[in-house]
C-alpha positions as CSV (number, residue, x, y, z in Angstrom):
1,M,-123.7,66.2,-122.5
2,K,-121.3,64.1,-120.1
3,G,-121.8,60.8,-118.5
4,T,-124.6,58.3,-118.3
5,A,-126.2,59.9,-115.3
6,D,-126.4,63.4,-117.1
7,W,-130.0,65.0,-116.1
8,C,-131.8,67.3,-118.5
9,E,-135.0,69.1,-117.3
10,A,-137.4,71.2,-119.6
11,A,-140.6,72.9,-118.8
12,I,-142.9,73.4,-121.7
13,V,-146.0,75.7,-121.2
14,L,-148.8,75.2,-123.7
15,S,-150.9,78.4,-123.2
16,S,-154.6,77.6,-123.7
17,T,-155.8,81.3,-123.9
18,R,-156.9,80.8,-127.5
19,I,-158.0,77.1,-127.3
20,L,-161.5,76.3,-126.7
21,T,-162.4,74.0,-123.7
22,G,-162.7,70.8,-125.8
23,K,-159.5,71.3,-127.6
24,M,-157.9,71.8,-124.2
25,H,-158.8,68.3,-122.9
26,A,-158.0,66.8,-126.2
27,A,-154.5,68.3,-126.2
28,R,-154.1,67.1,-122.7
29,R,-155.0,63.6,-123.5
30,T,-152.6,63.5,-126.7
31,L,-149.7,64.7,-124.5
32,Q,-150.5,62.1,-121.8
33,R,-150.3,59.4,-124.4
34,I,-146.9,60.7,-125.6
35,S,-145.7,60.7,-122.1
36,R,-146.7,57.0,-121.7
37,S,-145.1,56.1,-124.7
38,A,-141.8,57.9,-124.0
39,N,-141.6,56.4,-120.5
40,L,-142.1,52.7,-121.8
41,R,-139.1,53.4,-124.2
42,G,-137.0,54.1,-121.2
43,D,-135.8,57.4,-122.9
44,F,-137.5,59.9,-120.6
45,D,-139.2,60.2,-117.4
46,V,-142.1,62.3,-118.5
47,S,-144.8,63.7,-116.3
48,F,-147.8,65.8,-117.2
49,S,-149.7,68.1,-115.0
50,K,-151.8,71.2,-115.3
51,R,-151.8,74.4,-113.3
52,R,-153.1,77.9,-113.2
53,A,-150.4,80.3,-114.5
54,A,-149.1,83.2,-112.6
55,G,-150.6,86.7,-113.3
56,H,-154.2,85.3,-113.2
57,R,-153.9,84.0,-116.7
58,P,-155.9,81.0,-118.1
59,Q,-155.2,77.3,-117.4
60,S,-151.9,76.1,-118.8
61,F,-150.5,72.5,-119.5
62,I,-147.0,71.7,-118.1
63,L,-144.8,69.0,-119.5
64,N,-141.9,67.9,-117.2
65,I,-139.2,66.0,-119.1
66,K,-136.3,64.3,-117.3
67,N,-133.7,62.3,-119.2
68,V,-132.6,59.2,-117.1
69,I,-130.9,56.9,-119.6
70,S,-128.0,58.2,-122.0
71,R,-127.2,54.9,-124.0
72,N,-128.3,56.5,-127.3
73,I,-127.7,60.2,-127.6
74,V,-129.2,60.2,-131.3
75,D,-132.4,58.6,-130.2
76,R,-132.8,60.8,-127.0
77,S,-132.3,63.9,-129.2
78,A,-135.0,62.5,-131.6
79,A,-137.4,62.0,-128.8
80,R,-136.9,65.3,-127.4
81,S,-137.2,67.0,-130.8
82,S,-140.6,65.2,-131.5
83,V,-141.9,66.2,-128.0
84,L,-140.7,69.9,-128.5
85,S,-142.1,70.0,-132.0
86,L,-145.6,68.8,-130.6
87,A,-145.4,71.6,-128.0
88,R,-144.9,74.2,-130.6
89,D,-147.9,73.1,-132.7
90,F,-150.2,73.9,-129.5
91,G,-148.7,77.0,-128.2
92,T,-145.6,79.0,-127.4
93,L,-142.5,77.4,-126.1
94,A,-141.5,78.3,-122.5
95,R,-143.4,81.4,-122.8
96,K,-143.8,83.4,-119.3
97,E,-146.1,86.2,-119.5
98,P,-145.9,89.4,-117.2
99,P,-148.0,89.4,-114.1
100,E,-151.2,91.1,-114.8
101,S,-153.7,93.1,-112.6
102,R,-157.2,91.8,-112.6
103,G,-159.6,94.1,-114.2
104,I,-163.1,94.1,-116.1
105,P,-163.6,93.6,-119.8
106,V,-163.2,96.6,-121.9
107,F,-162.5,99.1,-119.0
108,G,-159.6,97.0,-117.4
109,T,-158.5,98.5,-114.1
110,I,-159.9,102.0,-114.6
111,L,-162.2,101.8,-111.4
112,S,-159.2,100.9,-109.2
113,L,-157.3,104.0,-110.7
114,A,-160.4,106.1,-110.1
115,M,-160.4,105.0,-106.5
116,A,-156.6,105.8,-106.2
117,G,-157.2,109.6,-107.3
118,G,-157.9,109.2,-111.1
119,A,-155.8,110.1,-114.0
120,Q,-154.1,112.9,-112.0
121,K,-152.5,110.3,-109.8
122,L,-151.5,107.7,-112.5
123,H,-147.8,108.1,-111.8
124,E,-148.4,107.2,-108.1
125,Y,-150.9,104.3,-109.1
126,V,-148.3,102.7,-111.4
127,D,-145.5,103.0,-108.8
128,K,-147.7,101.2,-106.2
129,R,-148.4,98.2,-109.0
130,H,-144.7,98.0,-109.6
131,Q,-144.2,97.5,-105.7
132,E,-146.9,94.9,-105.7
133,L,-146.1,93.0,-109.0
134,G,-142.4,93.8,-109.7
135,P,-140.5,95.9,-112.2
136,I,-142.3,94.6,-115.1
137,Y,-146.1,93.9,-115.3
138,R,-149.2,94.3,-117.7
139,E,-152.3,96.2,-117.1
140,Q,-155.1,97.8,-119.1
141,I,-156.4,101.1,-118.0
142,G,-159.3,102.4,-119.9
143,P,-158.6,102.0,-123.6
144,V,-154.8,101.5,-123.1
145,R,-153.2,98.0,-122.6
146,A,-149.7,98.0,-122.0
147,V,-146.6,96.5,-120.3
148,F,-145.3,98.8,-117.6
149,V,-141.3,98.6,-116.9
150,N,-139.3,100.5,-114.2
151,S,-136.1,98.7,-114.6
152,P,-133.2,100.9,-115.6
153,E,-131.3,97.8,-117.2
154,E,-134.4,97.1,-119.4
155,F,-134.7,100.7,-120.2
156,R,-131.3,100.4,-122.0
157,R,-132.1,97.1,-123.6
158,I,-135.5,98.7,-124.9
159,F,-133.8,101.9,-126.2
160,L,-130.6,100.5,-127.6
161,R,-131.6,96.9,-128.8
162,L,-135.2,96.4,-128.9
163,E,-137.0,99.4,-130.3
164,G,-135.6,99.1,-133.8
165,P,-134.1,101.6,-136.3
166,M,-137.3,103.4,-136.7
167,P,-138.9,103.5,-133.3
168,Q,-142.7,104.0,-132.8
169,H,-144.2,105.7,-129.8
170,F,-147.6,106.2,-128.2
171,L,-149.7,108.9,-129.3
172,P,-153.0,110.0,-127.5
173,E,-156.0,108.9,-129.4
174,S,-157.5,112.3,-129.3
175,W,-154.4,113.7,-131.2
176,K,-154.6,111.0,-133.8
177,L,-158.2,111.4,-134.3
178,Y,-157.7,115.2,-134.6
179,N,-155.1,114.8,-137.3
180,E,-157.4,112.4,-139.1
181,I,-160.5,114.6,-139.1
182,R,-158.6,117.7,-140.1
183,A,-156.2,115.9,-142.5
184,Q,-153.3,117.4,-140.9
185,R,-149.8,116.4,-141.7
186,R,-147.9,116.9,-138.5
187,G,-144.1,117.3,-137.3
188,L,-141.5,115.0,-136.1
189,L,-143.5,113.7,-133.1
190,F,-146.2,112.3,-135.4
191,M,-144.1,111.0,-138.0
192,D,-143.0,107.4,-138.4
193,G,-140.9,105.1,-140.6
194,D,-138.9,106.6,-143.6
195,E,-140.5,110.1,-143.5
196,W,-139.4,110.3,-139.7
197,L,-136.0,108.9,-140.5
198,H,-135.3,111.4,-143.1
199,F,-136.2,114.4,-141.2
200,R,-134.6,113.2,-138.1
201,R,-131.2,112.8,-139.6
202,I,-131.3,116.3,-141.0
203,L,-132.3,117.7,-137.5
204,N,-129.7,115.8,-135.7
205,K,-127.0,117.7,-137.5
206,T,-128.6,120.9,-136.5
207,M,-129.9,120.4,-133.0
208,L,-127.7,117.5,-131.3
209,L,-124.2,118.1,-132.4
210,P,-121.8,119.3,-129.7
211,D,-121.5,122.7,-131.2
212,S,-125.5,123.0,-131.6
213,A,-125.5,125.1,-128.3
214,K,-123.6,127.9,-129.9
215,L,-126.6,128.6,-132.2
216,M,-129.0,128.5,-129.0
217,C,-126.9,130.3,-126.4
218,A,-127.2,133.8,-127.4
219,P,-131.1,133.9,-128.0
220,C,-131.8,131.9,-124.8
221,Q,-129.8,134.1,-122.8
222,E,-131.7,137.2,-124.1
223,A,-134.9,135.5,-123.2
224,A,-133.6,134.8,-119.8
225,E,-132.6,138.4,-119.3
226,S,-136.0,139.6,-120.5
227,L,-137.8,137.5,-117.9
228,T,-135.7,138.8,-115.1
229,R,-136.3,142.4,-116.2
230,K,-140.0,141.7,-115.8
231,W,-139.7,140.0,-112.5
232,K,-137.9,142.7,-110.9
233,Q,-141.1,144.9,-110.7
234,Y,-142.7,142.1,-108.6
235,S,-139.7,141.9,-106.4
236,R,-139.7,145.7,-105.8
237,D,-143.4,145.7,-105.0
238,G,-143.0,142.7,-102.6
239,S,-145.6,140.6,-104.3
240,T,-145.7,137.0,-105.6
241,I,-145.4,136.5,-109.5
242,P,-148.8,136.5,-110.9
243,N,-149.5,133.8,-113.4
244,L,-146.4,132.2,-112.9
245,E,-147.0,129.3,-115.3
246,R,-148.3,131.4,-118.0
247,Q,-145.3,133.7,-117.7
248,L,-142.9,130.7,-118.0
249,Y,-144.8,129.6,-120.9
250,M,-144.3,133.0,-122.5
251,W,-140.6,132.8,-121.7
252,S,-140.3,129.4,-123.2
253,I,-142.1,130.3,-126.4
254,E,-140.0,133.6,-126.7
255,A,-136.7,131.6,-126.3
256,M,-137.9,129.0,-129.1
257,L,-138.8,131.9,-131.5
258,A,-135.6,133.9,-130.7
259,T,-133.5,130.7,-131.5
260,L,-135.4,130.1,-134.7
261,I,-135.0,133.7,-135.8
262,G,-131.6,134.5,-134.6
263,S,-130.2,138.0,-134.2
264,R,-133.2,139.4,-136.3
265,W,-135.5,138.5,-133.1
266,R,-135.1,142.1,-131.8
267,D,-136.6,143.6,-135.0
268,C,-139.8,141.5,-134.7
269,E,-140.3,140.9,-131.1
270,R,-142.9,143.6,-130.5
271,Q,-144.9,142.4,-133.5
272,M,-144.9,138.7,-132.6
273,R,-145.3,139.2,-128.8
274,P,-149.2,139.3,-128.8
275,E,-149.4,136.1,-130.8
276,A,-146.8,134.3,-128.7
277,E,-148.9,135.6,-125.3
278,D,-152.1,134.0,-126.7
279,L,-150.2,130.8,-127.3
280,A,-148.9,130.9,-123.7
281,L,-152.3,131.2,-122.4
282,M,-153.7,128.3,-124.6
283,L,-150.8,125.6,-124.6
284,H,-151.2,124.4,-120.9
285,R,-154.9,123.9,-121.5
286,I,-154.3,121.4,-124.3
287,F,-152.7,118.9,-121.9
288,E,-155.5,119.2,-119.4
289,Y,-158.0,118.4,-122.1
290,S,-155.8,115.6,-123.6
291,A,-155.6,114.0,-120.1
292,T,-159.3,113.8,-119.7
293,L,-159.8,112.4,-123.1
294,S,-157.1,109.7,-122.4
295,M,-159.5,108.0,-119.9
296,I,-162.2,107.5,-122.5
297,P,-162.3,106.6,-126.1
298,A,-161.9,109.8,-128.2
299,K,-164.3,108.5,-130.9
300,L,-166.8,108.0,-128.3
301,A,-166.4,111.6,-127.0
302,K,-166.5,113.0,-130.5
303,R,-169.7,111.0,-131.3
304,L,-171.3,112.2,-128.1
305,K,-170.0,115.8,-128.6
306,L,-168.7,116.0,-125.2
307,P,-167.5,119.5,-124.1
308,V,-164.1,118.3,-123.5
309,W,-163.8,117.1,-127.1
310,T,-165.1,120.4,-128.4
311,K,-162.8,122.4,-126.3
312,F,-159.7,120.2,-127.3
313,V,-160.5,120.7,-131.1
314,W,-161.0,124.3,-130.8
315,T,-157.9,124.9,-128.8
316,V,-155.8,122.7,-131.2
317,D,-157.4,124.5,-134.1
318,T,-156.4,128.0,-132.6
319,I,-152.8,127.0,-131.7
320,L,-151.8,125.6,-135.0
321,E,-153.5,128.5,-136.9
322,K,-151.4,131.0,-134.9
323,V,-148.1,129.2,-135.0
324,C,-148.6,128.4,-138.9
325,N,-149.2,132.2,-139.4
326,L,-145.9,133.1,-137.5
327,I,-143.7,130.8,-139.5
328,P,-144.1,132.6,-142.8
329,E,-143.3,135.9,-141.2
330,M,-140.1,134.2,-139.7
331,T,-139.0,133.0,-142.9
332,R,-139.5,136.4,-144.7
333,L,-137.0,137.9,-142.1
334,D,-134.3,135.7,-143.4
335,G,-132.6,135.5,-140.1
336,D,-129.3,133.7,-138.9
337,G,-131.0,131.2,-136.4
338,L,-132.1,127.6,-136.3
339,L,-134.8,128.0,-139.0
340,R,-132.3,129.3,-141.6
341,T,-130.1,126.3,-140.8
342,M,-132.7,123.9,-141.2
343,M,-133.7,125.4,-144.6
344,K,-130.1,125.1,-145.6
345,E,-130.1,121.4,-144.8
346,G,-133.1,120.8,-147.1
347,I,-136.3,121.5,-144.9
348,H,-138.5,123.8,-146.9
349,G,-142.1,124.9,-147.4
350,D,-145.0,122.9,-145.8
351,D,-142.4,120.5,-144.2
352,A,-140.7,123.5,-142.3
353,V,-144.1,124.8,-141.3
354,R,-145.3,121.4,-139.7
355,I,-141.9,120.7,-138.0
356,V,-141.4,124.2,-136.6
357,A,-145.1,124.3,-135.5
358,D,-144.7,121.0,-133.5
359,F,-141.4,122.4,-132.0
360,I,-143.0,125.5,-130.7
361,I,-146.0,123.6,-129.2
362,A,-143.6,120.9,-127.7
363,A,-141.0,123.4,-126.3
364,G,-143.5,125.2,-124.2
365,D,-144.4,122.4,-121.7
366,T,-141.0,120.8,-121.1
367,T,-139.1,123.9,-120.2
368,A,-141.9,125.9,-118.6
369,I,-143.1,123.0,-116.5
370,T,-139.6,122.0,-115.4
371,M,-138.7,125.6,-114.4
372,Q,-141.6,125.7,-112.2
373,W,-140.4,122.6,-110.3
374,A,-136.8,123.9,-110.1
375,L,-137.7,127.1,-108.8
376,L,-140.0,125.5,-106.2
377,L,-137.4,123.1,-105.2
378,L,-134.6,125.8,-104.9
379,S,-136.9,127.8,-102.5
380,S,-136.3,125.2,-100.0
381,R,-132.5,125.4,-100.1
382,F,-131.3,128.8,-99.2
383,Q,-127.7,127.9,-98.7
384,L,-127.7,126.2,-102.2
385,Q,-128.9,129.4,-103.6
386,E,-126.2,131.4,-102.2
387,Q,-123.6,128.8,-103.3
388,L,-124.8,128.9,-106.8
389,F,-124.9,132.8,-106.7
390,H,-121.3,133.0,-105.7
391,D,-120.3,130.5,-108.3
392,L,-122.2,131.9,-111.3
393,R,-122.2,135.7,-110.7
394,D,-119.0,136.3,-112.8
395,L,-119.5,133.5,-115.3
396,S,-120.2,134.0,-118.9
397,P,-123.3,132.2,-120.6
398,E,-121.0,129.5,-122.2
399,E,-119.4,128.9,-118.9
400,V,-122.8,128.7,-117.1
401,L,-123.8,125.9,-119.4
402,R,-120.9,123.8,-118.2
403,H,-121.5,124.5,-114.4
404,R,-122.1,121.0,-112.9
405,L,-124.2,121.9,-109.8
406,L,-126.6,124.2,-111.9
407,R,-127.1,121.3,-114.3
408,G,-127.7,119.0,-111.1
409,V,-130.7,121.5,-110.3
410,W,-132.6,120.7,-113.4
411,R,-131.7,117.2,-113.5
412,E,-133.0,116.7,-109.9
413,A,-136.2,118.6,-111.0
414,L,-136.6,116.2,-113.9
415,R,-135.9,113.1,-111.7
416,L,-138.5,114.0,-109.0
417,H,-140.9,115.6,-111.5
418,P,-140.4,114.2,-115.1
419,V,-142.6,116.4,-117.5
420,A,-143.5,113.0,-119.0
421,P,-143.7,110.4,-116.3
422,F,-143.9,107.7,-118.8
423,L,-141.9,107.2,-122.1
424,T,-143.4,104.6,-124.7
425,R,-142.4,102.5,-127.3
426,Y,-144.2,99.8,-129.6
427,L,-142.0,96.7,-130.0
428,P,-141.2,96.0,-133.6
429,T,-140.6,92.3,-132.9
430,D,-141.4,89.6,-130.2
431,A,-138.9,90.2,-127.4
432,T,-137.9,89.3,-123.8
433,I,-138.0,91.9,-121.3
434,G,-136.7,90.8,-118.0
435,D,-137.9,87.2,-117.5
436,Y,-141.0,87.8,-119.6
437,S,-142.1,87.3,-123.2
438,V,-143.6,90.5,-125.0
439,S,-145.2,90.3,-128.3
440,K,-144.6,92.4,-131.4
441,G,-146.8,95.4,-131.4
442,D,-147.2,95.5,-127.6
443,L,-147.1,99.0,-126.0
444,I,-144.4,99.4,-123.5
445,L,-144.6,102.1,-120.9
446,L,-141.4,103.0,-119.1
447,S,-142.2,104.2,-115.7
448,I,-139.4,106.8,-115.2
449,Y,-141.3,108.5,-112.2
450,S,-141.1,105.2,-110.3
451,S,-137.5,104.2,-111.4
452,G,-136.3,107.9,-110.5
453,R,-137.6,107.6,-107.0
454,D,-136.2,104.1,-106.4
455,E,-133.7,104.1,-103.4
456,T,-131.8,101.3,-105.0
457,D,-130.3,103.8,-107.5
458,F,-130.9,107.1,-105.7
459,P,-130.1,107.3,-101.9
460,E,-132.8,109.4,-100.2
461,P,-134.9,109.3,-103.3
462,N,-137.4,111.9,-102.4
463,E,-134.9,114.5,-101.4
464,F,-133.8,117.4,-103.6
465,R,-130.2,116.9,-103.8
466,P,-128.4,118.5,-107.0
467,E,-125.0,117.5,-105.5
468,R,-125.6,113.9,-106.4
469,W,-125.1,114.7,-110.0
470,I,-121.6,116.0,-109.6
471,R,-119.1,113.3,-111.1
472,T,-116.1,112.1,-109.4
473,K,-113.5,109.6,-110.4
474,E,-115.8,106.9,-109.0
475,G,-118.9,108.1,-110.8
476,Y,-121.6,110.5,-109.5
477,Q,-121.7,111.2,-105.9
478,G,-125.3,110.1,-105.0
479,V,-126.4,108.2,-108.2
480,K,-125.8,104.6,-108.4
481,N,-127.4,104.2,-111.7
482,P,-128.2,107.3,-113.9
483,Y,-130.1,105.4,-116.4
484,A,-132.9,105.1,-113.8
485,T,-133.9,108.6,-114.9
486,L,-134.2,109.4,-118.5
487,P,-136.5,112.5,-119.0
488,F,-135.3,112.9,-122.6
489,A,-135.3,109.0,-123.3
490,M,-132.2,107.8,-125.3
491,G,-131.5,105.9,-128.5
492,V,-132.3,107.1,-132.1
493,R,-135.7,108.6,-131.2
494,S,-134.4,110.3,-128.0
495,C,-135.8,114.1,-127.6
496,I,-134.6,116.2,-130.5
497,G,-135.0,119.3,-128.4
498,R,-132.7,118.0,-125.6
499,K,-129.9,120.6,-126.0
500,L,-132.3,123.6,-126.6
501,A,-134.2,122.7,-123.4
502,E,-130.9,122.3,-121.4
503,T,-129.6,125.5,-122.7
504,Q,-132.9,127.4,-122.0
505,M,-133.1,126.1,-118.4
506,S,-129.6,126.6,-117.4
507,L,-129.4,130.2,-118.5
508,A,-132.8,131.2,-117.2
509,L,-132.1,129.6,-113.6
510,A,-128.7,131.2,-113.6
511,Q,-130.2,134.6,-114.4
512,V,-132.8,134.1,-111.8
513,I,-130.2,133.1,-109.1
514,K,-128.0,136.2,-110.0
515,N,-130.7,138.6,-109.5
516,F,-132.9,137.1,-106.7
517,R,-133.5,135.2,-103.6
518,I,-136.2,132.7,-104.1
519,E,-138.9,132.0,-101.7
520,C,-142.3,130.2,-102.1
521,T,-145.3,131.0,-99.8
522,N,-147.3,127.8,-100.5
523,R,-144.6,125.1,-101.1
524,D,-145.8,122.6,-98.6
525,S,-149.2,122.3,-100.2
526,I,-148.0,121.8,-103.6
527,K,-148.1,118.1,-104.9
528,M,-147.5,116.7,-108.4
529,I,-150.5,115.8,-110.5
530,L,-150.8,114.7,-114.3
531,H,-152.6,116.6,-117.0
532,L,-151.0,114.2,-119.4
533,I,-147.8,116.1,-118.3
534,S,-146.7,116.6,-114.7
535,V,-147.9,119.8,-113.2
536,P,-148.3,121.4,-109.8
537,S,-151.5,120.8,-108.1
538,R,-152.0,124.5,-107.5
539,P,-150.5,127.9,-108.6
540,I,-147.0,128.4,-107.2
541,Q,-146.8,131.4,-105.2
542,L,-143.2,132.5,-106.0
543,K,-141.7,135.5,-104.1
544,L,-138.4,136.9,-105.1
545,T,-136.1,139.3,-103.1
546,E,-133.8,141.3,-105.4
547,R,-130.1,140.9,-104.5
548,E,-128.1,144.1,-103.9
């Protein structure tokens, strides 16, 4: 500190959330006595007041301290220490809570969400809340209470500094309850702690290293070619593609199985296809049931034997049974694909079954749904289709994977329609996010739908512009902050299947563009809704014209 007129101001907020009314008044009287005593000594100009804190929080005490005499630094420091020590006895030092939406006990703001369109419109509802309350706010929606964040700077801090070495994410109560009643040990998505870290380190070496795409390229190219062969018949008939979503789920599962098995996939494709087709039929249903169950306590749905709970359990039972029957067959083939690589690295037996089972289930939605959005968006840009056709027609699959504009297509699809509009983390320690204090164990929801459509980081944010992702010396052409959209998350618990998804989507999009011109007969009537993941509001009527 410098000079006798040096001023020091501090504001200490003693939260009264957990203090009974009588104790609140007693605390206030005590602090007032301290204030008078400090003022008489001439060490501080101390005033005490009360206010109602921001964000509809309960009444708080505010202690304002101004140092006016600097004759004795030791005495002044001691006085300050005693006042701050007292403050810590009653509450948290300088704690600023995020603004919070007013709700009703137990149910929170679920009625407001219902009036805004229900769970299907949660992404739009949260985006409006961010516009009202800022980039960080707290809200309880049904059984879930969370801090919502849509700041790319805070995304990076959460993933790289705050989430800890073994991050925990949110799992729907319905899935946790299912695993509990069925005594199911599940794959990487459901693991935590040392178990997760052990298997994650192994899988990082097989799925995320730079040369991992070599293992995935050939099987994904084969699946892409198989898809376009089927679609040529619809093109020749002049009809739209029937059951587009189901067909893309089938393509995604086929690419996953081919990647796991390797070159032996051709030997068993016919044998495994019926099971794969059944999986494709059921996979998208599970997310619809999960979305409904996210709005009510799963235990209540189970106790009341609600139809949605019964359907959910039956569907998960059937999916897991089918997948678990496929895996021993794949193991016996002794192929040269991803499964063999995993086993060489030490993943065997039941561990291999549960990890691969969840891979197959998780792979379906990410790539199948993103492909739908990418094809829909491409249908509005005929000149872009022609440019991509001329760029891609003579490229090898390996060269296709490096094509920047093609990568921009699925990056834009994921920015505008992220499969998971919210990424989740539980904080392992108390932390500060933005200007707000957040407690250990709080659920953080990163609103990447909202941040991905922010004009601050994406000029013309609602426009489909794959060109924006082409790099120049100054950075991306039309992206000010690429961390504003993180569909695969980042950090140690980023998506383990990222390279596989990118390989699948790039090769399939290239194959479709090389063979067809893409139209959509109902493009203007399609909106984004949530069934736990983002899906089109109605079936996409895709019409393909075969190129000569």
